C-alpha positions in Angstrom: 98.8 102.6 82.6 95.7 100.7 83.9 92.7 102.7 84.9 92.7 103.3 88.7 89.7 103.6 91.1 91.4 106.5 92.8 90.7 109.2 90.2 94.1 110.7 91.0 95.2 112.7 88.0 98.8 111.4 87.9 98.7 108.0 89.4 101.5 105.7 88.2 100.5 102.1 88.9 102.1 98.8 87.9 100.5 97.3 84.9 99.9 93.6 85.3 99.6 93.2 81.5 102.9 94.9 80.7 105.1 92.6 78.6 108.3 91.4 80.2 107.4 91.9 83.9 106.0 88.4 84.3 106.5 85.0 82.7 104.3 81.9 82.3 105.7 78.7 83.7 104.2 75.3 84.2 103.4 74.1 87.7 101.7 71.3 89.5 99.4 72.0 92.4 98.5 70.0 95.5 95.9 68.0 93.6 98.4 67.0 90.9 96.8 69.3 88.3 99.2 70.8 85.7 98.8 74.3 84.5 100.3 77.7 83.7 101.4 79.9 86.6 102.4 83.6 86.3 105.7 84.4 88.0 107.5 87.8 88.4 110.6 88.4 86.4 113.9 89.4 88.2 116.8 91.0 86.4 119.9 93.0 87.3 120.1 96.7 86.8 123.5 98.4 87.2 123.5 102.1 88.3 126.4 104.4 87.4 126.9 108.0 88.8 129.2 110.2 86.7 131.1 107.2 85.4 131.5 105.3 88.7 129.8 101.9 89.0 127.7 102.2 92.2 125.5 99.1 92.6 123.7 96.3 90.8 120.1 96.0 92.0 117.9 93.0 91.4 114.6 94.4 90.0 111.6 93.6 87.9 112.8 96.1 85.3 110.2 98.8 85.2 111.0 102.5 85.8 114.8 102.1 85.9 115.4 105.8 85.8 113.3 106.5 88.8 114.9 103.6 90.6 118.4 104.9 89.9 117.6 108.5 91.0 115.8 107.4 94.1 118.5 105.0 95.2 121.2 107.6 94.8 119.1 110.2 96.6 118.3 107.9 99.5 121.9 106.9 99.8 123.0 110.5 100.1 124.9 110.4 96.8 122.6 113.0 95.3 122.3 116.0 97.6 119.1 118.1 97.8 119.2 120.8 95.1 122.0 119.1 93.1 121.6 119.6 89.4 121.0 116.4 87.4 122.3 116.8 83.9 121.1 113.5 82.5 119.7 110.1 83.2 120.4 107.6 80.4 119.0 104.0 80.3 120.3 101.2 78.1 117.7 98.5 77.9 120.1 96.0 76.2 122.9 96.4 78.7 120.4 96.9 81.7 122.4 100.0 82.8 121.4 103.5 84.0 123.9 106.3 84.0 123.1 109.4 86.1 125.1 112.5 85.4 125.6 115.6 87.5 128.0 118.6 87.6 129.9 117.0 90.4 132.4 114.2 90.7 131.8 110.8 92.3 134.0 109.6 95.1 132.1 106.4 95.9 133.7 104.1 93.3 136.2 102.3 95.5 133.7 102.1 98.4 130.9 100.6 96.4 132.5 98.9 93.4 130.7 95.8 92.3 128.2 95.9 95.2 125.1 93.9 94.5 121.7 94.7 96.0 119.8 91.4 96.2 116.1 90.9 96.0 116.2 90.5 99.8 116.1 94.3 99.8 118.8 95.3 102.2 122.1 94.0 100.9 124.2 96.5 99.0 122.8 99.6 100.6 125.2 101.9 102.5 123.5 101.9 105.9 126.2 104.0 107.7 125.8 106.8 105.2 122.0 106.7 105.6 122.3 107.0 109.4 124.6 110.0 109.1 122.1 111.6 106.7 119.1 111.2 109.1 120.9 112.9 112.0 119.3 116.2 112.8 116.1 115.6 110.8 112.9 116.8 112.3 109.8 116.0 110.1 106.9 118.4 109.9 104.1 117.5 112.4 101.5 116.5 109.8 98.2 115.4 111.1 96.8 112.0 110.0 93.1 111.3 109.9 92.0 107.7 110.4 89.4 108.2 107.6 92.3 108.8 105.2 94.0 105.6 106.3 90.9 103.5 105.8 90.2 105.1 102.4 93.8 104.5 101.3 93.8 100.9 102.3 90.6 100.3 100.3 91.7 102.1 97.2 95.1 100.5 97.2 93.7 97.0 97.6 91.5 97.6 94.5 94.3 98.9 92.3 95.5 96.4 89.6 98.9 95.1 90.6 101.5 92.5 89.8 101.2 91.1 93.3 97.6 90.1 92.7 98.6 88.4 89.5 101.9 86.7 90.5 102.7 87.4 94.1 106.4 87.4 95.3 106.5 91.2 95.2 106.3 94.3 97.4 104.4 97.5 96.8 104.9 101.1 98.0 102.5 103.9 97.4 102.9 107.7 97.8 99.7 109.2 99.0 98.2 112.7 99.8 95.5 112.6 102.4 93.1 109.9 101.1 94.4 109.7 97.6 97.1 107.3 96.2 99.4 109.3 93.9 102.2 107.0 92.8 102.2 103.2 93.1 105.4 101.2 92.5 106.1 97.5 92.9 109.3 95.5 92.9 110.9 92.3 94.2 112.4 94.3 97.1 110.4 96.9 99.1 113.5 99.2 99.1 113.4 99.2 95.3 109.8 100.2 95.3 110.4 103.1 97.7 113.5 104.2 95.7 111.3 104.4 92.5 108.9 106.7 94.3 111.9 108.8 95.6 113.1 109.1 92.0 109.7 110.1 90.7 109.5 112.8 93.4 112.9 114.1 92.6 112.1 114.2 88.8 108.8 116.0 89.3 109.9 118.3 92.2 107.1 117.0 94.4 106.9 118.4 98.0 106.9 115.7 100.7 105.6 117.6 103.7 102.0 116.6 103.3 102.5 113.1 102.0 102.0 109.6 103.4 104.2 106.6 102.4 102.3 103.3 102.4 104.2 100.0 102.0 103.3 96.3 102.1 106.7 95.5 103.7 108.1 95.5 107.2 108.8 98.8 108.9 112.5 98.3 109.6 115.1 100.9 110.6 116.1 101.3 106.9 112.6 101.9 105.7 112.0 104.5 108.4 115.3 106.2 107.5 114.6 106.3 103.8 111.1 107.8 104.4 112.7 110.4 106.7 115.4 111.3 104.2 112.6 111.8 101.6 110.9 114.3 104.0 107.7 112.3 104.3 106.2 112.6 107.8 103.9 109.5 107.8 104.8 105.8 107.1 102.1 103.1 107.1 102.2 99.4 106.4 100.2 96.3 106.3 103.1 94.5 107.9 104.8 94.8 111.3 107.8 96.7 112.6 111.2 96.4 114.3 112.2 98.0 117.6 114.9 100.1 116.0 112.5 101.3 113.3 110.1 102.5 116.0 113.0 104.2 117.9 114.2 106.1 114.9 110.7 107.1 114.0 110.3 108.7 117.4 113.6 110.5 117.1 112.8 112.2 113.7 109.1 112.9 114.4 107.8 110.3 111.9 104.2 109.0 112.5 104.6 105.2 112.2 101.5 103.0 111.6 101.7 99.2 111.1 99.5 96.1 110.8 96.8 97.9 108.8 94.2 95.3 108.2 90.6 96.2 107.7 89.6 98.5 110.6 92.7 97.5 112.6 96.1 99.2 112.9 98.7 100.0 115.5 100.5 103.3 115.8 103.9 103.1 117.5 105.2 106.6 117.0 103.5 110.0 116.5 100.1 108.9 118.0 99.5 112.4 119.1 99.1 113.4 115.5 96.3 110.9 114.8 92.8 112.3 114.4 90.3 109.6 115.0 87.5 110.9 112.7 86.4 107.6 111.1 83.2 105.8 111.9 84.5 102.3 112.6 81.0 100.8 112.1 81.2 101.9 108.5 84.6 100.3 107.9 84.6 96.7 106.6 86.9 94.4 108.4 89.3 92.5 106.2 88.6 88.8 105.7 91.2 86.4 107.1 92.1 85.3 103.6 92.7 88.6 101.8 93.9 88.8 98.3 96.7 91.3 99.3 98.9 90.4 102.2 101.7 92.1 104.0 105.1 91.3 102.6 107.4 89.5 105.0 110.2 88.2 102.8 112.1 91.3 101.8 
């Protein structure tokens, strides 16, 4: 793992130098100059649960076990407290098999579903909506000083996006510290990897913040709520349904975080404005890290 400026003791961050995540291709720019360009890899990963083929996700290929666990948890196929007997990954076949003590009844419903790099295809939205019914998240306070510190630290963390673009990032944070940073071609994959890590490590969600570069859609809000995380923040914008669901479950929803600017569309009563805005640098118009809008 690359060294991080956060000093967090267990930060998992994408490694831009990791072999197999990017590829060099030859390109021609607007001036006619020819040269190498780094592009992100994309490959299929098929997830099985107790022998049933669940979904094929398009992914960059890192942390496949976390992605499988997080996807199954966020789709309601792994219930809270369910015992996981094994997670086996075959690199040659690009397959992850998750085993529990239970049986799987999703095979006919989901057989040969493909989750594209566009993020949302292949997920079971109806099941997710059922799972979020009745959820009330803990009323965690959010200090604006934390938000500004997080944005600064995340923007200085080495990433595949800064090397090659065409990728989304999601970061699990605690107060002003990034804890786990995941990237993928789809923002939902990145969130699912974090969910899988939390499930594997038994991490409590009640005092955490989820940060993402992607849009705050209904599905992103639902996944964050299902994970038990009370705050969701993004560099990008939001949808009306995402805002509505955030209000229903008690999620603090913060978008368009750029420099000293942000907009809170749900849970504003939990914001503590303790930051000195004169000490916060505004973000230049041409920033190296932009909000994802394509997935």
